[in-house]
KETORFI-194917 format. One record per residue (C-alpha): residue number from 0; residue in three letters; x, y, z. Coordinates in Angstrom, 3 decimals, padded with zeros to 6 digits. Layout:
<recs>
+-----+------+----------+----------+----------+
: pos : code :        X :        Y :        Z :
+-----+------+----------+----------+----------+
: NUM :  ala :        X :        Y :        Z :
...
+-----+------+----------+----------+----------+
</recs>
This chain:
<recs>
+-----+------+----------+----------+----------+
: pos : code :        X :        Y :        Z :
+-----+------+----------+----------+----------+
:   0 :  unk :  130.236 :  043.485 :  110.803 :
:   1 :  unk :  128.598 :  043.928 :  114.123 :
:   2 :  unk :  129.163 :  046.211 :  117.032 :
:   3 :  unk :  128.239 :  045.634 :  120.276 :
:   4 :  unk :  128.190 :  048.384 :  123.490 :
:   5 :  unk :  127.175 :  046.193 :  126.918 :
:   6 :  unk :  126.587 :  048.207 :  130.100 :
:   7 :  unk :  125.946 :  051.583 :  128.361 :
:   8 :  unk :  122.408 :  053.167 :  129.723 :
:   9 :  unk :  122.599 :  056.448 :  127.833 :
:  10 :  unk :  121.965 :  057.259 :  124.584 :
:  11 :  unk :  126.102 :  057.523 :  124.228 :
:  12 :  unk :  125.617 :  053.926 :  122.970 :
:  13 :  unk :  123.034 :  054.866 :  120.242 :
:  14 :  unk :  125.169 :  057.860 :  119.099 :
:  15 :  unk :  128.763 :  055.937 :  118.777 :
:  16 :  unk :  126.946 :  052.731 :  117.250 :
:  17 :  unk :  125.200 :  055.440 :  114.403 :
:  18 :  unk :  128.667 :  057.660 :  113.855 :
:  19 :  unk :  131.250 :  054.579 :  113.361 :
:  20 :  unk :  128.809 :  052.675 :  111.280 :
:  21 :  unk :  128.037 :  055.955 :  109.171 :
:  22 :  unk :  131.857 :  057.110 :  109.353 :
:  23 :  unk :  133.018 :  053.629 :  107.895 :
:  24 :  unk :  130.592 :  053.314 :  105.407 :
:  25 :  unk :  131.288 :  057.216 :  104.497 :
:  26 :  unk :  135.039 :  055.748 :  103.913 :
:  27 :  unk :  133.837 :  053.083 :  102.077 :
:  28 :  unk :  133.074 :  055.761 :  099.567 :
:  29 :  unk :  128.652 :  055.818 :  100.345 :
:  30 :  unk :  127.317 :  059.151 :  100.192 :
:  31 :  unk :  123.913 :  060.470 :  100.585 :
:  32 :  unk :  122.312 :  057.470 :  102.470 :
:  33 :  unk :  120.114 :  057.665 :  105.184 :
:  34 :  unk :  119.498 :  056.445 :  108.520 :
:  35 :  unk :  116.272 :  055.641 :  109.421 :
:  36 :  unk :  115.698 :  055.744 :  113.164 :
:  37 :  unk :  112.635 :  055.121 :  115.100 :
:  38 :  unk :  111.772 :  053.835 :  119.010 :
:  39 :  unk :  109.976 :  050.373 :  119.802 :
:  40 :  unk :  108.500 :  052.659 :  122.580 :
:  41 :  unk :  106.614 :  054.634 :  119.785 :
:  42 :  unk :  105.383 :  051.734 :  117.865 :
:  43 :  unk :  103.707 :  050.414 :  121.132 :
:  44 :  unk :  102.367 :  053.898 :  122.075 :
:  45 :  unk :  101.060 :  054.356 :  118.283 :
:  46 :  unk :  099.073 :  050.714 :  118.972 :
:  47 :  unk :  097.865 :  051.554 :  122.287 :
:  48 :  unk :  096.473 :  055.332 :  121.026 :
:  49 :  unk :  094.787 :  053.952 :  118.531 :
:  50 :  unk :  093.231 :  051.067 :  120.578 :
:  51 :  unk :  094.902 :  047.711 :  119.872 :
:  52 :  unk :  095.165 :  045.113 :  122.738 :
:  53 :  unk :  098.831 :  044.677 :  123.460 :
:  54 :  unk :  098.281 :  040.973 :  122.272 :
:  55 :  unk :  097.751 :  042.064 :  118.887 :
:  56 :  unk :  101.023 :  044.530 :  118.669 :
:  57 :  unk :  103.243 :  041.845 :  117.133 :
:  58 :  unk :  100.630 :  041.219 :  114.532 :
:  59 :  unk :  099.856 :  045.027 :  113.983 :
:  60 :  unk :  103.825 :  045.389 :  113.588 :
:  61 :  unk :  104.560 :  042.684 :  110.808 :
:  62 :  unk :  101.715 :  043.997 :  108.786 :
:  63 :  unk :  103.337 :  047.639 :  109.191 :
:  64 :  unk :  106.730 :  046.346 :  108.350 :
:  65 :  unk :  105.247 :  046.044 :  104.309 :
:  66 :  unk :  104.422 :  049.696 :  104.658 :
:  67 :  unk :  107.310 :  050.485 :  102.011 :
:  68 :  unk :  106.096 :  047.906 :  099.559 :
:  69 :  unk :  102.083 :  048.327 :  099.864 :
:  70 :  unk :  101.780 :  051.972 :  101.051 :
:  71 :  unk :  098.990 :  053.263 :  103.691 :
:  72 :  unk :  096.316 :  051.415 :  101.841 :
:  73 :  unk :  097.637 :  047.866 :  101.655 :
:  74 :  unk :  098.240 :  048.349 :  105.658 :
:  75 :  unk :  094.702 :  049.296 :  106.130 :
:  76 :  unk :  093.406 :  046.563 :  103.988 :
:  77 :  unk :  095.830 :  043.753 :  106.113 :
:  78 :  unk :  095.009 :  045.046 :  109.231 :
:  79 :  unk :  091.246 :  045.057 :  107.890 :
:  80 :  unk :  091.581 :  041.145 :  106.996 :
:  81 :  unk :  092.834 :  040.601 :  110.077 :
:  82 :  unk :  089.840 :  041.629 :  112.004 :
:  83 :  unk :  090.759 :  045.222 :  113.316 :
:  84 :  unk :  088.188 :  047.767 :  114.017 :
:  85 :  unk :  087.835 :  050.501 :  111.401 :
:  86 :  unk :  088.249 :  053.074 :  113.615 :
:  87 :  unk :  091.342 :  051.513 :  115.137 :
:  88 :  unk :  093.025 :  051.400 :  111.646 :
:  89 :  unk :  091.668 :  054.665 :  110.866 :
:  90 :  unk :  093.246 :  056.094 :  114.174 :
:  91 :  unk :  096.754 :  054.077 :  113.702 :
:  92 :  unk :  096.967 :  055.419 :  109.684 :
:  93 :  unk :  096.154 :  058.891 :  110.866 :
:  94 :  unk :  099.593 :  059.099 :  113.253 :
:  95 :  unk :  101.335 :  058.152 :  109.542 :
:  96 :  unk :  099.345 :  060.441 :  108.184 :
:  97 :  unk :  100.441 :  063.441 :  110.825 :
:  98 :  unk :  104.103 :  062.284 :  110.840 :
:  99 :  unk :  104.307 :  063.091 :  107.306 :
: 100 :  unk :  102.748 :  066.512 :  107.313 :
: 101 :  unk :  105.088 :  067.559 :  110.071 :
: 102 :  unk :  107.811 :  066.234 :  108.615 :
: 103 :  unk :  110.323 :  062.892 :  108.870 :
: 104 :  unk :  112.512 :  064.976 :  111.166 :
: 105 :  unk :  112.524 :  066.703 :  114.486 :
: 106 :  unk :  108.888 :  068.348 :  114.061 :
: 107 :  unk :  107.688 :  064.256 :  113.019 :
: 108 :  unk :  109.220 :  063.311 :  116.806 :
: 109 :  unk :  107.848 :  066.412 :  118.423 :
: 110 :  unk :  104.264 :  065.474 :  116.573 :
: 111 :  unk :  104.512 :  062.187 :  117.856 :
: 112 :  unk :  105.255 :  062.421 :  120.839 :
: 113 :  unk :  102.406 :  065.404 :  121.812 :
: 114 :  unk :  100.240 :  063.363 :  119.541 :
: 115 :  unk :  101.140 :  060.191 :  121.918 :
: 116 :  unk :  100.995 :  062.082 :  125.337 :
: 117 :  unk :  099.614 :  059.707 :  128.340 :
: 118 :  unk :  100.673 :  056.751 :  125.733 :
: 119 :  unk :  104.580 :  057.946 :  125.336 :
: 120 :  unk :  106.968 :  057.545 :  128.559 :
: 121 :  unk :  108.254 :  061.171 :  128.183 :
: 122 :  unk :  111.806 :  060.453 :  128.159 :
: 123 :  unk :  111.496 :  058.858 :  124.766 :
: 124 :  unk :  111.163 :  062.427 :  122.605 :
: 125 :  unk :  114.181 :  063.775 :  124.436 :
: 126 :  unk :  116.377 :  060.716 :  123.533 :
: 127 :  unk :  115.550 :  060.490 :  119.787 :
: 128 :  unk :  116.517 :  064.669 :  120.061 :
: 129 :  unk :  119.327 :  064.011 :  121.717 :
: 130 :  unk :  120.591 :  061.390 :  119.306 :
: 131 :  unk :  119.566 :  063.105 :  116.604 :
: 132 :  unk :  121.470 :  066.350 :  117.173 :
: 133 :  unk :  124.395 :  064.554 :  118.694 :
: 134 :  unk :  124.760 :  062.360 :  115.317 :
: 135 :  unk :  124.023 :  065.603 :  112.734 :
: 136 :  unk :  126.728 :  068.111 :  114.919 :
: 137 :  unk :  129.523 :  065.189 :  114.845 :
: 138 :  unk :  129.097 :  063.079 :  111.637 :
: 139 :  unk :  131.844 :  062.918 :  109.200 :
: 140 :  unk :  129.665 :  061.251 :  106.354 :
: 141 :  unk :  127.221 :  062.799 :  103.709 :
: 142 :  unk :  123.825 :  060.972 :  104.863 :
: 143 :  unk :  120.607 :  062.079 :  106.340 :
: 144 :  unk :  119.241 :  061.181 :  109.686 :
: 145 :  unk :  115.141 :  060.900 :  108.929 :
: 146 :  unk :  112.551 :  059.810 :  111.820 :
: 147 :  unk :  110.334 :  056.605 :  110.491 :
: 148 :  unk :  107.771 :  055.845 :  112.482 :
: 149 :  unk :  107.176 :  052.775 :  110.279 :
: 150 :  unk :  110.400 :  051.362 :  110.947 :
: 151 :  unk :  109.838 :  047.764 :  112.980 :
: 152 :  unk :  112.947 :  045.835 :  113.129 :
: 153 :  unk :  113.765 :  043.035 :  115.357 :
: 154 :  unk :  110.357 :  042.637 :  117.315 :
: 155 :  unk :  111.439 :  040.227 :  119.569 :
: 156 :  unk :  114.721 :  041.657 :  120.879 :
: 157 :  unk :  115.356 :  045.144 :  120.635 :
: 158 :  unk :  113.817 :  047.472 :  123.516 :
: 159 :  unk :  114.083 :  051.071 :  122.353 :
: 160 :  unk :  116.258 :  053.150 :  119.516 :
: 161 :  unk :  116.414 :  051.415 :  117.042 :
: 162 :  unk :  117.983 :  052.083 :  112.887 :
: 163 :  unk :  118.456 :  050.895 :  109.605 :
: 164 :  unk :  121.025 :  051.787 :  106.959 :
: 165 :  unk :  118.700 :  052.342 :  103.832 :
: 166 :  unk :  120.689 :  052.762 :  100.487 :
: 167 :  unk :  118.167 :  054.380 :  097.722 :
: 168 :  unk :  120.920 :  053.609 :  094.967 :
: 169 :  unk :  120.583 :  049.628 :  096.468 :
: 170 :  unk :  117.037 :  050.231 :  096.639 :
: 171 :  unk :  117.410 :  048.231 :  100.271 :
: 172 :  unk :  118.782 :  048.414 :  103.786 :
: 173 :  unk :  122.477 :  047.559 :  104.272 :
: 174 :  unk :  121.790 :  047.472 :  108.114 :
: 175 :  unk :  121.362 :  048.395 :  111.456 :
: 176 :  unk :  120.879 :  048.120 :  114.890 :
: 177 :  unk :  118.799 :  049.200 :  118.162 :
: 178 :  unk :  118.777 :  048.894 :  122.090 :
: 179 :  unk :  118.609 :  045.820 :  123.645 :
: 180 :  unk :  118.314 :  046.424 :  127.365 :
+-----+------+----------+----------+----------+
</recs>
């Protein structure tokens, strides 16, 4: 199944897509699933803040995308094998530890926005908070919306908000989407 919205520059597109998807999944009888959400601009700002060169972002993100399988130590090891500076790797992984400590909700987003000040566009935090608060206020299914700074999705085409539907009982994701401007 595919849902596309064309020509909507506001967060209403993301809110509507997440609500339509979660409502459908809920009506199919699924409960206790997660919508993992992130922002492509956060990924780029985290890499820039940590000292990675822009031409290395794709490689860094491909390695980051393995986080759920190899953990922080595995990501550090793979980044080191690629020849990246220990200082950059430590700074990068420190961001993920900071979000983990702050929590995977609004506090995590606020932490990352404050830490990345000067690297992250100011509207990113506001946009994500608006999406999360709106979805939580209007949702009809039993799911949790979580901020996940390790979510990469669609490196070659997504430009803003990205999300993925995680089904813990299946041990996998069953879908996802994002903004493509």
